[in-house]
N, C-alpha and C positions, 0 to 999 in steps of 0.2 A: 782168727775168728772174724767172720764177715760182719758188716754192720747189721745185716738182716737177723743174725743170731745173737746180737748183743743182749746180755741178761736183762731181766726185768728191773725196773726202777724201784720195785718194792721188795726189799730183802732185809732180813734181820741178821746181824753179825754178832755171834755170842762167844765170849771168852770166859776165863775163870772169874774175873772180877767185874767185868763190864759187859753190857749188852747194848748194841746200837740198833734201835728200832726205827722204822720209817716215821718221820715227823708227820703229825696230823694236827688238825685244828685244835683238838682238845688238849694238846700239849701246851698251848699258849700260857695259861696261868701257872703251869708247872715250871716253865722256863723262867718266868718272872720270879718265882720262889727260889729257884736255883741261883739266879743272878743277884738276888737279895743278899746272898752269902758273899759279902765283900762289896755290895753295891757296885757291881761291875759295870753298870751302865754309865758310871761317871768316868770311866777310863777314856783318855784322849787319843790313845794310839790304836784303838780297835773299836768296832761297833758291836755292842752287846745289847740285846733288847731290854727295855724297862717297861713299866706299866703303860706308858703312853705310846710305845713304839712296837710292842711285841706282836700286835695283830698284823701290822704291815710286814714285819720280819717274817712271820709264818706265811702270810699270803704270798709274798714274793718268792719264798722257797718253794711253795706248792705250785705256783705258776711256772717256775723253772722246771719242776718235775713233770708237769703236764706237757711242757715243750720238749722234754727229753734231754735237757742240758744240765739238770741238777738231780742229785739223789741226797736229800736232806735226812738227817738222823737226830733223834733225841738220844742222849747218853744216859743210860740207866745203870746205877751202881747196884750190882746184883745182891750184895749183902743186905742192903736196906730196901731195895725195890724203888728207890726214889730217882727221879730225873735230876741229874746234877750238871747238865750242860747240853751242848749241841755241837754238831759238826756236819760236814757235807762233802760229797763229791760235787764239783761244779766245773763249768767250762768243759763239759764232756764233749769230746770230738770223736765220734764213732769212726769216721773214715780214717783218721790218722792214729786212732787208738791211744789217745792221751787225755788227761784230765788234770784237775787241780784239787787238792785237799785243802779246804779252808773253812772260814767262818767257825773255827774251832775255839771253844771256851769251856772252862770248868769252874764250878763254884770254888771260892777261895779255900774252903776247908778240905777239899779233895785234891787240890793241886799238890804236886810232888808226892803223890800217894802211890804211884805206879799205874794209875788208871790211864794216864795219857800215853804211856809207852804201849800198853796193851791195846788201847784204842787205835793208835797209829799202826800197830802190827796188823790188826784185823782189817783195817782199811787197805793197807798196802798189799797184804796177801790176796784180798779179794780183787784189787785192781790188776795186779800182775798175773795171778794164777787163774782167775775166773774170767775177768774182762779182757785178759791178755793185752794189757796196756804195754806200750813200749816206753812211755814216759809218764811220770807223775810229778807235778810241780807244786811248790808252795810259795806263797807270797806274803810278806809281812812288812809292817811299817819300818822304815829305816831307823826310827827312834825307839822301836820296841826291842830293846836289848834282850829281855827275857825270852821273847818269842824266837828271836834269831838264834840264841844259844840252844833253845829246845829243839829247833829244826835241825841244827847241826848234830845234836846228840843222837838223833834217830838215823843218822847216816846220809842225810842229804848233802849235796854239794852246792855251795853258793856260786851262782852264775854271774850276777851283776846287779846293778842298781838301775831301776827304771825311774827316771826323773818325772815328777809331777804326774804320777800314774793315776791318781784319783784325788777327788776333793772330799775332804772329811766333813762331817756334819757341822763343825764349827767354822768351816770355810778354809781351813788350812790346805794348801796344796801339798799332798803327801808324796814323798819319794818312797818307792817300795823296793825291797830286796827280794830277788828271785832265786829260788833254790830248786833243785830237781834230783830225782832218782830215776835212772833208766833201767830197762829190763836186764841189761848185762850186769848191773850192780846189785840187783835184787837178791840173788843167792847169798852174797856176803852180808848184805844188810839184814836179811832174814836170820842168819846165824847169829849175828850180833844182838839183835832184838830178842831172840829166843833165849840167849844166855842171860841177858839183862833181866828179863821177866822171871827167870828161874831163881835169880838172886833176891827177888822181892819176897819177903816173908808175909 
């Protein structure tokens, strides 16, 4: 697929349990409500919006979409219709057909519920089968053991540690762990994720 025919940044991805809808300004208070579930904005190993930061969070995501480098989503739990988190494609490189899945978080009560697996499946399927990516990467804090394990569980391979990759809001110089799935690996990963989702009641 050539850069000229790269899909629109506005797309909704729908599964059995979760729907990923394009992030919009009106989602800001809904994101805060979702993040209240566990007061996730207090986490030190990731950046999750709170009441005082959510507008900047949304504005930055929408500016990236306007620039063509970000596709941000609000995560909607289909059974309740409620926004329960957020995720995005970012660092979109149309020429080299690669991107990163990141800024992903879910309210505490829906973590380990199967939503994350289905959400990652929807994103990966769209990236590899519609956007025709050759590489999808993930990056997380070296200290975030939960996130590192979750990324490995979806079939990504760890590539290495990028030292002092970014500065966190509290001033800490973060080392980041980089993972990836490439197009040759996607069929096997897809089969694994499909089987895992079928086991979730």
